[in-house]
C-alpha positions as CSV (number, residue, x, y, z in Angstrom):
1,X,-198.0,-75.1,-102.0
2,X,-197.4,-71.1,-102.2
3,X,-199.9,-70.0,-100.3
4,X,-200.7,-72.0,-97.4
5,X,-202.5,-70.7,-94.1
6,X,-203.0,-67.4,-96.6
7,X,-206.9,-65.6,-97.2
8,X,-207.1,-64.3,-100.2
9,X,-210.2,-61.9,-101.7
10,X,-210.9,-62.0,-105.8
11,X,-213.1,-60.1,-107.2
12,X,-214.6,-61.0,-110.6
13,X,-214.4,-64.3,-109.1
14,X,-217.5,-66.1,-111.0
15,X,-215.9,-66.5,-114.4
16,X,-212.9,-65.8,-116.7
17,X,-209.5,-64.9,-114.8
18,X,-211.3,-64.4,-111.6
19,X,-212.3,-67.6,-111.6
20,X,-208.8,-69.0,-112.8
21,X,-207.4,-67.4,-110.2
22,X,-209.6,-68.7,-107.8
23,X,-208.9,-72.0,-108.5
24,X,-205.6,-71.9,-109.1
25,X,-204.7,-69.9,-105.3
26,X,-207.2,-72.7,-103.9
27,X,-204.6,-75.4,-105.1
28,X,-201.4,-73.7,-103.3
29,X,-203.3,-73.6,-100.2
30,X,-205.2,-70.4,-100.0
31,X,-208.9,-70.0,-97.9
32,X,-211.1,-67.8,-100.5
33,X,-213.5,-64.8,-100.3
34,X,-214.9,-64.9,-103.9
35,X,-216.5,-61.9,-104.8
36,X,-218.9,-61.3,-107.6
37,X,-222.5,-59.8,-108.9
38,X,-222.7,-62.8,-110.8
39,X,-223.9,-65.0,-107.6
40,X,-225.0,-68.3,-108.9
41,X,-221.5,-69.3,-111.1
42,X,-220.2,-67.6,-108.1
43,X,-221.5,-69.8,-105.4
44,X,-221.2,-72.8,-108.1
45,X,-217.4,-72.4,-107.9
46,X,-217.4,-72.2,-104.0
47,X,-219.3,-75.2,-103.6
48,X,-217.2,-77.2,-105.3
49,X,-213.6,-75.5,-104.0
50,X,-215.3,-76.4,-100.5
51,X,-216.1,-80.2,-101.2
52,X,-212.3,-80.6,-102.3
53,X,-211.8,-79.3,-98.6
54,X,-211.1,-75.7,-99.3
55,X,-212.1,-73.0,-96.7
56,X,-214.3,-70.4,-98.5
57,X,-217.1,-68.1,-99.0
58,X,-218.5,-66.5,-101.6
59,X,-220.4,-63.3,-101.7
60,X,-223.2,-61.6,-104.0
61,X,-222.6,-57.6,-104.3
62,X,-221.9,-54.8,-106.5
63,X,-218.5,-53.1,-106.2
64,X,-219.8,-49.7,-106.5
65,X,-222.0,-50.0,-103.3
66,X,-219.4,-49.2,-100.6
67,X,-222.0,-50.1,-97.4
68,X,-221.7,-53.6,-98.9
69,X,-218.0,-53.9,-99.8
70,X,-217.4,-52.8,-96.0
71,X,-219.6,-55.4,-94.2
72,X,-218.6,-58.4,-96.6
73,X,-215.1,-57.5,-95.8
74,X,-215.4,-57.2,-91.8
75,X,-217.6,-60.9,-92.2
76,X,-215.0,-62.6,-93.8
77,X,-212.3,-61.2,-91.0
78,X,-214.4,-62.0,-88.3
79,X,-215.1,-65.3,-90.6
80,X,-210.9,-65.9,-91.4
81,X,-209.2,-64.0,-89.5
82,X,-207.6,-62.0,-91.8
83,X,-206.9,-60.8,-95.0
84,X,-203.7,-61.3,-96.6
85,X,-204.0,-61.1,-100.5
86,X,-206.3,-59.1,-102.6
87,X,-206.8,-59.2,-106.1
88,X,-208.6,-56.7,-107.8
89,X,-209.9,-58.3,-110.9
90,X,-213.2,-57.3,-111.5
91,X,-214.3,-55.0,-114.6
92,X,-216.4,-54.3,-117.7
93,X,-215.4,-53.8,-121.0
94,X,-218.6,-52.3,-123.5
95,X,-216.8,-51.2,-127.0
96,X,-218.4,-47.3,-127.6
97,X,-217.0,-44.9,-130.4
98,X,-215.7,-42.0,-128.1
99,X,-218.5,-39.4,-128.8
100,X,-221.5,-42.2,-128.9
101,X,-220.5,-42.5,-125.1
102,X,-222.6,-41.1,-122.9
103,X,-221.5,-39.5,-119.6
104,X,-223.5,-42.4,-117.6
105,X,-221.7,-45.0,-119.4
106,X,-217.8,-43.1,-118.7
107,X,-219.1,-42.7,-115.2
108,X,-220.0,-46.7,-115.0
109,X,-216.9,-47.3,-116.1
110,X,-215.0,-45.5,-114.1
111,X,-216.9,-46.6,-111.2
112,X,-216.5,-50.4,-112.0
113,X,-213.2,-50.9,-113.1
114,X,-211.2,-47.8,-111.2
115,X,-213.5,-46.9,-107.8
116,X,-214.2,-50.1,-107.1
117,X,-210.6,-51.0,-106.8
118,X,-210.5,-48.0,-104.5
119,X,-213.6,-49.0,-102.6
120,X,-212.0,-52.9,-101.8
121,X,-208.7,-51.3,-101.1
122,X,-209.7,-48.8,-98.4
123,X,-211.5,-52.0,-96.9
124,X,-208.4,-54.4,-96.7
125,X,-205.6,-52.2,-96.3
126,X,-205.9,-51.2,-92.6
127,X,-205.1,-55.1,-91.8
128,X,-202.7,-55.5,-93.7
129,X,-200.6,-52.4,-92.9
130,X,-201.6,-53.5,-89.5
131,X,-199.8,-56.6,-89.4
132,X,-197.4,-55.2,-91.4
133,X,-198.1,-58.0,-94.4
134,X,-199.9,-58.0,-97.6
135,X,-200.1,-58.2,-101.1
136,X,-202.3,-56.4,-103.5
137,X,-202.8,-57.5,-106.9
138,X,-204.3,-55.5,-109.2
139,X,-206.0,-55.9,-113.4
140,X,-205.3,-53.5,-115.8
141,X,-204.6,-53.9,-119.7
142,X,-202.4,-54.1,-122.5
143,X,-205.0,-51.5,-123.6
144,X,-203.4,-49.0,-121.9
145,X,-200.1,-49.4,-123.5
146,X,-201.9,-49.9,-127.0
147,X,-204.2,-47.4,-127.1
148,X,-207.7,-48.9,-128.9
149,X,-210.1,-46.8,-130.3
150,X,-213.7,-47.6,-129.7
151,X,-212.7,-48.6,-126.0
152,X,-211.6,-44.7,-124.7
153,X,-213.5,-45.4,-121.8
154,X,-212.0,-48.7,-120.7
155,X,-208.4,-48.1,-121.3
156,X,-208.7,-44.5,-119.8
157,X,-210.2,-46.5,-116.9
158,X,-207.1,-49.2,-116.9
159,X,-204.6,-45.9,-116.9
160,X,-205.9,-45.0,-113.7
161,X,-205.2,-48.9,-112.2
162,X,-201.9,-48.5,-113.3
163,X,-201.8,-44.8,-111.6
164,X,-203.3,-46.5,-108.5
165,X,-200.7,-49.4,-108.5
166,X,-197.9,-47.6,-108.7
167,X,-198.8,-44.7,-106.3
168,X,-199.9,-46.9,-103.8
169,X,-196.9,-49.0,-103.6
170,X,-195.0,-45.8,-102.8
171,X,-197.5,-45.0,-99.9
172,X,-197.8,-48.7,-98.2
173,X,-194.5,-49.6,-99.0
174,X,-192.9,-48.8,-95.2
175,X,-195.7,-51.0,-94.3
176,X,-194.1,-54.4,-96.0
177,X,-197.5,-54.6,-98.4
178,X,-197.0,-55.1,-102.1
179,X,-199.1,-53.3,-104.6
180,X,-198.4,-54.9,-107.9
181,X,-200.1,-54.6,-111.7
182,X,-200.8,-57.5,-114.5
183,X,-202.3,-56.3,-117.6
184,X,-203.3,-59.3,-119.6
185,X,-203.2,-59.2,-124.0
186,X,-206.6,-60.6,-125.2
187,X,-207.5,-63.4,-122.8
188,X,-209.7,-66.1,-124.7
189,X,-213.1,-65.9,-122.0
190,X,-215.8,-66.7,-122.8
191,X,-217.3,-62.8,-122.6
192,X,-214.7,-62.5,-125.6
193,X,-217.5,-63.7,-128.3
194,X,-219.8,-60.7,-127.2
195,X,-217.1,-57.7,-128.3
196,X,-214.7,-59.0,-130.5
197,X,-215.0,-61.2,-134.4
198,X,-213.2,-64.0,-134.9
199,X,-211.0,-62.0,-137.6
200,X,-210.4,-59.4,-134.7
201,X,-209.2,-62.6,-132.6
202,X,-206.8,-64.2,-135.6
203,X,-205.7,-59.8,-136.0
204,X,-204.5,-60.3,-132.7
205,X,-202.9,-63.0,-132.4
206,X,-200.7,-62.2,-135.2
207,X,-199.4,-59.2,-133.4
208,X,-198.1,-61.6,-130.7
209,X,-195.3,-63.6,-130.7
210,X,-196.4,-66.6,-129.0
211,X,-198.8,-67.9,-131.7
212,X,-201.5,-69.1,-129.3
213,X,-204.3,-67.6,-127.8
214,X,-203.2,-66.5,-124.0
215,X,-205.8,-68.2,-121.5
216,X,-207.0,-67.4,-118.0
217,X,-204.7,-69.9,-116.0
218,X,-201.9,-67.9,-117.8
219,X,-202.9,-64.4,-116.0
220,X,-203.5,-66.6,-113.0
221,X,-200.0,-68.1,-112.8
222,X,-199.1,-64.6,-112.6
223,X,-201.3,-63.9,-110.0
224,X,-200.3,-66.6,-108.0
225,X,-196.8,-65.6,-108.2
226,X,-197.4,-61.6,-107.2
227,X,-199.1,-62.9,-104.1
228,X,-196.7,-65.2,-102.9
229,X,-193.7,-64.9,-101.4
230,X,-191.5,-65.3,-104.9
231,X,-192.3,-61.5,-105.6
232,X,-191.4,-60.0,-102.3
233,X,-188.7,-57.9,-103.8
234,X,-191.2,-56.2,-105.9
235,X,-193.9,-53.7,-105.5
236,X,-194.8,-50.9,-107.8
237,X,-194.6,-52.8,-111.1
238,X,-196.5,-53.6,-114.3
239,X,-196.4,-57.0,-115.6
240,X,-197.4,-57.9,-119.0
241,X,-199.1,-61.0,-120.0
242,X,-199.9,-60.4,-123.4
243,X,-198.1,-63.4,-125.7
244,X,-195.3,-60.8,-126.5
245,X,-198.1,-58.3,-128.0
246,X,-196.2,-55.3,-126.9
247,X,-192.8,-55.1,-125.1
248,X,-192.2,-52.0,-122.2
């Protein structure tokens, strides 16, 4: 029960990595604020966890909407008492050739994948700094280390997440707030089917040291480590979870 008595806010919690994080954190005693714009599956997850005795709230909002974020966080603090852990997971990854990418598509990618972390972190950080305690885990991507064609706007946003992590760790360390980052590899999620072929997936696995698919639970376990006392000596770090695809 590594998170007993802690309150965790998880974005992108309806499916995939965020959903696995929510379920694992619940198993380890955390209360949860689940935020996702896809509200029906988000509420279904919350209802299931609540039936199992977890204190949980599900909120549907667009992470580009700062007033809605501030309202959700304020309401959660009133309800739970504090937010001890933030997992910035929500993101989008449509593929598009660079010269075919419109300014609107570029801006949307940065807004959802990077600026949303700015909004969410600013909303929860004052309480963490005041209590001199907090864990922030940002989800980036192995594509930043690889460089991937037809994903320039995505890779740029995920590189920004790493920069945010490192600089914020410097700024918040005096207040005992830990800020770390995970770079997942090719993770087996339902949304993958819309953007990559079976042949591409096989090519990913062939490049890995571990010849199996990386699963959402693989990422969730590292998020648990970074959100618990097990990582109290770490901040500003990037942990790669990709089956040994790249090494740095």
